[in-house]
C-alpha positions as semicolon CSV with decimal commas, in nm:
position;residue;x (nm);y (nm);z (nm)
1;X;22,919;12,611;13,497
2;X;22,909;12,703;13,129
3;X;22,861;12,337;13,033
4;X;22,575;12,305;13,283
5;X;22,399;12,609;13,132
6;X;22,436;12,469;12,780
7;X;22,294;12,137;12,893
8;X;21,998;12,309;13,062
9;X;21,924;12,511;12,748
10;X;21,940;12,200;12,533
11;X;21,691;12,026;12,761
12;X;21,459;12,325;12,746
13;X;21,468;12,323;12,365
14;X;21,400;11,948;12,362
15;X;21,106;11,986;12,602
16;X;20,965;12,269;12,394
17;X;20,992;12,063;12,075
18;X;20,824;11,765;12,241
19;X;20,548;11,986;12,376
20;X;20,494;12,138;12,031
21;X;20,483;11,794;11,869
22;X;20,231;11,676;12,128
23;X;20,002;11,969;12,059
24;X;20,019;11,909;11,684
25;X;19,923;11,545;11,724
26;X;19,610;11,656;11,907
27;X;19,499;11,868;11,613
28;X;19,227;11,674;11,436
29;X;19,056;11,712;11,100
30;X;18,771;11,888;11,282
31;X;19,008;12,164;11,389
32;X;19,051;12,023;11,736
33;X;18,694;12,083;11,843
34;X;18,675;12,056;12,222
35;X;19,052;12,098;12,253
36;X;19,128;12,385;12,488
37;X;19,481;12,433;12,349
38;X;19,524;12,729;12,116
39;X;19,608;12,635;11,758
40;X;19,774;12,874;11,519
41;X;19,832;12,873;11,142
42;X;20,000;13,118;10,908
43;X;19,895;13,182;10,548
44;X;20,094;13,353;10,273
45;X;19,929;13,522;9,974
46;X;19,960;13,826;9,749
47;X;19,723;14,105;9,636
48;X;19,551;14,282;9,929
49;X;19,236;14,366;9,733
50;X;19,177;14,013;9,607
51;X;19,350;13,716;9,770
52;X;19,413;13,878;10,109
53;X;19,059;14,016;10,114
54;X;18,926;13,669;10,033
55;X;19,135;13,518;10,314
56;X;18,997;13,764;10,567
57;X;18,641;13,665;10,473
58;X;18,731;13,295;10,501
59;X;18,905;13,357;10,834
60;X;18,595;13,525;10,976
61;X;18,374;13,236;10,865
62;X;18,611;12,974;11,007
63;X;18,667;13,150;11,340
64;X;18,291;13,173;11,391
65;X;18,299;12,793;11,431
66;X;18,655;12,757;11,563
67;X;18,733;13,057;11,786
68;X;19,029;12,869;11,939
69;X;19,225;12,877;11,613
70;X;19,444;13,179;11,545
71;X;19,481;13,250;11,173
72;X;19,768;13,477;11,073
73;X;19,747;13,621;10,721
74;X;20,073;13,753;10,577
75;X;20,091;13,951;10,253
76;X;20,393;13,919;10,025
77;X;20,437;13,998;9,658
78;X;20,399;13,683;9,450
79;X;20,765;13,701;9,343
80;X;20,870;13,718;9,708
81;X;20,662;13,412;9,795
82;X;20,824;13,215;9,513
83;X;21,172;13,324;9,624
84;X;21,108;13,241;9,991
85;X;20,956;12,903;9,904
86;X;21,243;12,808;9,674
87;X;21,508;12,923;9,920
88;X;21,353;12,731;10,208
89;X;21,276;12,412;10,018
90;X;21,611;12,408;9,839
91;X;21,785;12,426;10,176
92;X;21,603;12,113;10,283
93;X;21,408;12,278;10,561
94;X;21,053;12,405;10,599
95;X;21,148;12,626;10,894
96;X;20,996;12,971;10,852
97;X;20,752;12,858;10,583
98;X;20,373;12,903;10,624
99;X;20,109;12,642;10,697
100;X;19,916;12,747;10,386
101;X;20,050;12,913;10,074
102;X;19,882;13,043;9,760
103;X;20,053;12,929;9,439
104;X;19,968;13,033;9,084
105;X;19,844;12,736;8,880
106;X;20,114;12,781;8,615
107;X;20,383;12,737;8,884
108;X;20,226;12,467;9,101
109;X;20,369;12,160;8,928
110;X;20,719;12,301;8,961
111;X;20,683;12,289;9,340
112;X;20,486;11,964;9,361
113;X;20,719;11,766;9,138
114;X;21,035;11,901;9,300
115;X;20,920;11,883;9,663
116;X;20,620;11,646;9,691
117;X;20,703;11,551;10,052
118;X;20,689;11,915;10,159
119;X;20,317;11,944;10,080
120;X;20,024;11,769;10,248
121;X;19,811;11,525;10,054
122;X;19,456;11,664;10,075
123;X;19,290;11,376;9,890
124;X;19,082;11,286;10,195
125;X;19,002;11,647;10,284
126;X;18,836;11,771;9,964
127;X;18,661;11,612;9,668
128;X;18,831;11,696;9,337
129;X;18,504;11,623;9,155
130;X;18,350;11,921;9,337
131;X;18,569;12,160;9,134
132;X;18,606;12,256;8,769
133;X;18,791;11,974;8,599
134;X;19,059;12,191;8,440
135;X;19,183;12,296;8,788
136;X;19,262;11,940;8,895
137;X;19,555;11,899;8,653
138;X;19,778;12,168;8,807
139;X;19,673;12,097;9,168
140;X;19,735;11,719;9,171
141;X;20,043;11,503;9,125
142;X;20,107;11,129;9,115
143;X;19,743;11,047;9,186
144;X;19,726;11,270;9,493
145;X;19,532;11,594;9,538
146;X;19,758;11,857;9,692
147;X;19,580;12,182;9,614
148;X;19,243;12,333;9,698
149;X;19,139;12,506;9,374
150;X;19,054;12,871;9,423
151;X;18,977;13,136;9,165
152;X;18,891;13,083;8,801
153;X;19,091;13,250;8,528
154;X;18,811;13,172;8,283
155;X;18,838;13,411;7,991
156;X;18,581;13,610;7,799
157;X;18,576;13,845;7,503
158;X;18,501;14,191;7,646
159;X;18,341;14,390;7,365
160;X;18,261;14,757;7,309
161;X;17,913;14,722;7,161
162;X;17,912;15,071;7,012
163;X;18,232;15,011;6,816
164;X;18,134;14,677;6,666
165;X;17,788;14,809;6,578
166;X;17,947;15,095;6,387
167;X;18,139;14,829;6,193
168;X;17,813;14,652;6,104
169;X;17,818;14,371;6,365
170;X;17,569;14,255;6,624
171;X;17,651;14,065;6,943
172;X;17,494;13,750;6,799
173;X;17,760;13,756;6,526
174;X;18,026;13,701;6,792
175;X;17,874;13,396;6,965
176;X;18,041;13,138;6,740
177;X;18,338;13,337;6,617
178;X;18,682;13,198;6,540
179;X;19,008;13,395;6,547
180;X;19,014;13,438;6,167
181;X;18,670;13,598;6,179
182;X;18,787;13,805;6,475
183;X;19,072;13,947;6,267
184;X;18,832;14,030;5,983
185;X;18,607;14,207;6,231
186;X;18,910;14,396;6,355
187;X;18,983;14,525;6,006
188;X;18,626;14,654;5,967
189;X;18,627;14,813;6,313
190;X;18,953;14,992;6,232
191;X;18,813;15,111;5,900
192;X;18,487;15,241;6,047
193;X;18,599;15,373;6,386
194;X;18,976;15,413;6,374
195;X;19,000;15,192;6,683
196;X;19,223;14,887;6,718
197;X;19,057;14,555;6,796
198;X;19,303;14,456;7,071
199;X;19,597;14,574;7,281
200;X;19,896;14,340;7,326
201;X;20,230;14,348;7,505
202;X;20,496;14,188;7,278
203;X;20,665;14,043;7,588
204;X;20,350;13,878;7,717
205;X;20,212;13,585;7,518
206;X;19,908;13,525;7,735
207;X;19,693;13,529;7,424
208;X;19,881;13,222;7,295
209;X;19,809;13,041;7,622
210;X;19,439;13,111;7,580
211;X;19,436;13,005;7,216
212;X;19,609;12,671;7,269
213;X;19,429;12,574;7,590
214;X;19,099;12,616;7,405
215;X;19,212;12,312;7,202
216;X;19,335;12,114;7,504
217;X;19,698;12,184;7,417
218;X;19,995;12,331;7,605
219;X;20,367;12,405;7,564
220;X;20,443;12,064;7,713
221;X;20,317;11,714;7,644
222;X;20,076;11,541;7,881
223;X;20,361;11,437;8,110
224;X;20,412;11,805;8,194
225;X;20,787;11,776;8,131
226;X;20,854;11,719;7,761
227;X;20,846;12,034;7,541
228;X;20,582;12,019;7,268
229;X;20,649;12,312;7,038
230;X;20,769;12,204;6,693
231;X;20,488;11,955;6,633
232;X;20,215;12,139;6,820
233;X;19,932;12,210;6,572
234;X;19,747;12,445;6,806
235;X;20,061;12,647;6,882
236;X;20,150;12,666;6,514
237;X;19,806;12,805;6,433
238;X;19,824;13,047;6,724
239;X;20,160;13,180;6,599
240;X;20,014;13,232;6,251
241;X;19,710;13,414;6,386
242;X;19,926;13,638;6,605
243;X;20,132;13,743;6,302
244;X;19,819;13,794;6,095
245;X;19,681;14,026;6,363
246;X;20,002;14,226;6,373
247;X;20,026;14,260;5,995
248;X;19,662;14,370;5,970
249;X;19,751;14,680;6,173
250;X;19,470;14,623;6,422
251;X;19,682;14,586;6,738
252;X;19,763;14,865;6,982
253;X;20,092;14,777;7,151
254;X;20,135;14,825;7,524
255;X;20,445;14,794;7,740
256;X;20,299;14,721;8,082
257;X;19,986;14,678;8,293
258;X;19,914;15,050;8,327
259;X;19,920;15,101;7,949
260;X;19,703;14,792;7,905
261;X;19,438;14,930;8,140
262;X;19,463;15,279;7,990
263;X;19,390;15,139;7,644
264;X;19,068;14,990;7,780
265;X;18,950;15,282;7,991
266;X;19,043;15,544;7,731
267;X;18,833;15,368;7,467
268;X;19,129;15,288;7,243
269;X;19,033;14,925;7,173
270;X;18,714;14,750;7,069
271;X;18,770;14,419;7,248
272;X;18,967;14,269;7,536
273;X;19,003;13,890;7,524
274;X;19,132;13,796;7,869
275;X;19,057;13,647;8,211
276;X;18,752;13,751;8,411
277;X;18,978;13,923;8,666
278;X;18,982;14,223;8,431
279;X;18,616;14,300;8,511
280;X;18,684;14,548;8,797
281;X;18,933;14,736;8,581
282;X;18,685;14,762;8,293
283;X;18,410;14,879;8,528
284;X;18,642;15,138;8,685
285;X;18,553;15,371;8,397
286;X;18,191;15,428;8,501
287;X;18,120;15,654;8,202
288;X;18,132;15,343;7,980
289;X;17,855;15,162;8,163
290;X;17,616;14,999;7,918
291;X;17,869;15,013;7,634
292;X;18,034;14,680;7,714
293;X;17,931;14,316;7,673
294;X;18,113;13,991;7,750
295;X;18,098;13,721;7,484
296;X;18,247;13,370;7,455
297;X;18,609;13,356;7,346
298;X;18,688;13,295;6,978
299;X;18,816;12,947;6,897
300;X;19,096;12,827;6,669
301;X;18,958;12,796;6,314
302;X;19,127;12,473;6,200
303;X;19,272;12,295;6,505
304;X;19,038;12,009;6,606
305;X;18,850;12,022;6,936
306;X;18,900;12,395;6,995
307;X;18,611;12,537;7,200
308;X;18,483;12,879;7,303
309;X;18,621;12,841;7,657
310;X;18,972;12,890;7,792
311;X;19,169;13,021;8,087
312;X;19,429;13,282;8,177
313;X;19,568;13,284;8,530
314;X;19,421;13,147;8,850
315;X;19,573;13,009;9,169
316;X;19,512;12,750;9,441
317;X;19,583;12,687;9,811
318;X;19,840;12,438;9,943
319;X;19,918;12,302;10,290
320;X;20,282;12,266;10,389
321;X;20,392;11,948;10,569
322;X;20,484;12,123;10,895
323;X;20,334;12,128;11,246
324;X;19,977;12,256;11,222
325;X;19,905;12,086;10,889
326;X;19,587;11,918;11,023
327;X;19,439;12,251;11,131
328;X;19,551;12,413;10,805
329;X;19,386;12,138;10,601
330;X;19,069;12,173;10,809
331;X;19,064;12,549;10,750
332;X;19,078;12,499;10,373
333;X;18,832;12,209;10,372
334;X;18,568;12,408;10,560
335;X;18,613;12,732;10,366
336;X;18,747;12,735;10,008
337;X;18,704;12,359;9,978
338;X;18,330;12,331;10,034
339;X;18,147;12,645;10,145
340;X;17,925;12,757;9,855
341;X;17,779;13,038;10,067
342;X;18,128;13,172;10,133
343;X;18,183;13,198;9,758
344;X;17,872;13,415;9,727
345;X;18,032;13,665;9,966
346;X;18,369;13,635;9,793
347;X;18,205;13,725;9,464
348;X;17,999;14,010;9,608
349;X;18,272;14,166;9,822
350;X;18,591;14,079;9,632
351;X;18,482;13,987;9,279
352;X;18,636;13,640;9,306
353;X;18,477;13,376;9,082
354;X;18,556;13,043;9,241
355;X;18,584;12,702;9,078
356;X;18,370;12,516;9,335
357;X;18,086;12,385;9,119
358;X;17,812;12,424;9,380
359;X;17,893;12,795;9,419
360;X;17,765;12,866;9,068
361;X;17,410;12,784;9,180
362;X;17,411;13,069;9,433
363;X;17,221;13,395;9,410
364;X;17,530;13,614;9,365
365;X;17,636;13,416;9,058
366;X;17,304;13,478;8,881
367;X;17,281;13,849;8,954
368;X;17,254;14,076;8,645
369;X;17,531;14,331;8,592
370;X;17,396;14,663;8,472
371;X;17,739;14,780;8,357
372;X;17,727;14,501;8,099
373;X;17,371;14,572;7,987
374;X;17,202;14,362;8,255
375;X;17,372;14,042;8,141
376;X;17,426;13,764;8,397
377;X;17,798;13,776;8,333
378;X;17,914;13,563;8,626
379;X;17,663;13,292;8,542
380;X;17,810;13,287;8,190
381;X;18,164;13,270;8,327
382;X;18,065;12,978;8,550
383;X;17,922;12,797;8,248
384;X;18,240;12,856;8,045
385;X;18,455;12,747;8,341
386;X;18,300;12,401;8,319
387;X;18,392;12,385;7,948
388;X;18,763;12,476;7,977
389;X;18,980;12,191;7,844
390;X;19,201;12,028;8,105
391;X;19,575;12,052;8,034
392;X;19,894;11,986;8,231
393;X;20,074;12,320;8,275
394;X;20,381;12,129;8,387
395;X;20,694;12,278;8,537
396;X;20,818;12,522;8,275
397;X;20,542;12,751;8,144
398;X;20,732;13,075;8,197
399;X;21,073;12,941;8,095
400;X;20,930;12,819;7,765
401;X;20,738;13,141;7,712
402;X;21,061;13,338;7,747
403;X;21,194;13,134;7,455
404;X;20,876;13,181;7,253
405;X;20,878;13,559;7,300
406;X;21,213;13,573;7,118
407;X;21,110;13,328;6,848
408;X;20,783;13,514;6,792
409;X;20,981;13,829;6,714
410;X;21,205;13,627;6,483
411;X;20,894;13,493;6,311
412;X;20,749;13,843;6,274
413;X;21,080;13,957;6,129
414;X;21,090;13,693;5,856
415;X;21,201;13,360;6,000
416;X;20,980;13,076;5,879
417;X;20,720;12,943;6,122
418;X;20,858;12,590;6,116
419;X;21,212;12,714;6,178
420;X;21,099;12,939;6,464
421;X;20,920;12,654;6,641
422;X;21,198;12,404;6,567
423;X;21,450;12,643;6,721
424;X;21,221;12,700;7,020
425;X;21,189;12,321;7,062
426;X;21,566;12,275;7,060
427;X;21,620;12,553;7,313
428;X;21,347;12,420;7,542
429;X;21,486;12,066;7,531
430;X;21,833;12,196;7,618
431;X;21,700;12,408;7,903
432;X;21,452;12,162;8,056
433;X;21,621;11,844;8,168
């Protein structure tokens, strides 16, 4: 009797699996339009006020056309998503993983190169040329487009107009500024106002990322695998500038995000060079409305090809190769992959600046921002997004940066620049194989 029951259960499982496979085959690129069977997808993302909020807007827009599709949105911390993805994929199974997952651009190549068969090729679903060029590097692999680019981490130089004016500067003086000139301005601002020019966390080298990407350079060579530290001219100049800033006594140190934001809102710093995602935090201090402006980023003074446009952060959407992938791909293609009107609502309601080129022509993108003196800040960000140099973030951004954090401190404490970068190169080569 026990054997009969086991056999019956096995048959039931087999029938269920066959039924599930049959339903998935019927899911078409149009989302199964006309198909009475319910389709269901699950999406993982982090940050309830940004990514999750954006997903809910996209879900509403998609369900208006496809009411038969159930879209489940699950919030996890980014670290938890990475851990769950690695655990599942390392075990050789996609069971329990979502249909769609949000992955930070700096981490994407690590997943794509290690598990390319676990992600769906979206080459036929979206047009890479429709997005900012710099986003295509991290979202594609081996000639295939796996990711749907989402938000832009395009950076700007947030400036306290009152502080720089007290130091004898006008906004026009900052339009073609390099980092050497920025440091000189910092010295004058400190002399005239007592304020530091910037706040930095010694354990976060995001400023180096912005500096080197402005010159089309990264910690790795174009293959995304080979460390490029010792002979990297842009990185060498960025290291020198970082030390020059520190020795000029114009940097207010911070230890975490809360201290970083407090330095801005308390009026402790004159500028904030960072990604556009900082805008809501700057505007949170309403008493400073009209005192801020957003200018182009400084460029490297001597490294060739450095421009006034760079990036910090950003993420993109990926479809897992599991049942429901057709519906998942259709969801992304119809929303984040092509809907310029959707991006107007995302900007208005969430503050998300997308990288879909057509979105930048919308009304929301050209709206003046009174907090920043009536400037069309988002329109400027969209323009700078198109100018960001394309680089391959590769598979080891954070691992290499952990090495560079230590070597930067060694450099600040007296080690020669060449020795610091040579040692970093050797460590990176030993660690990344």
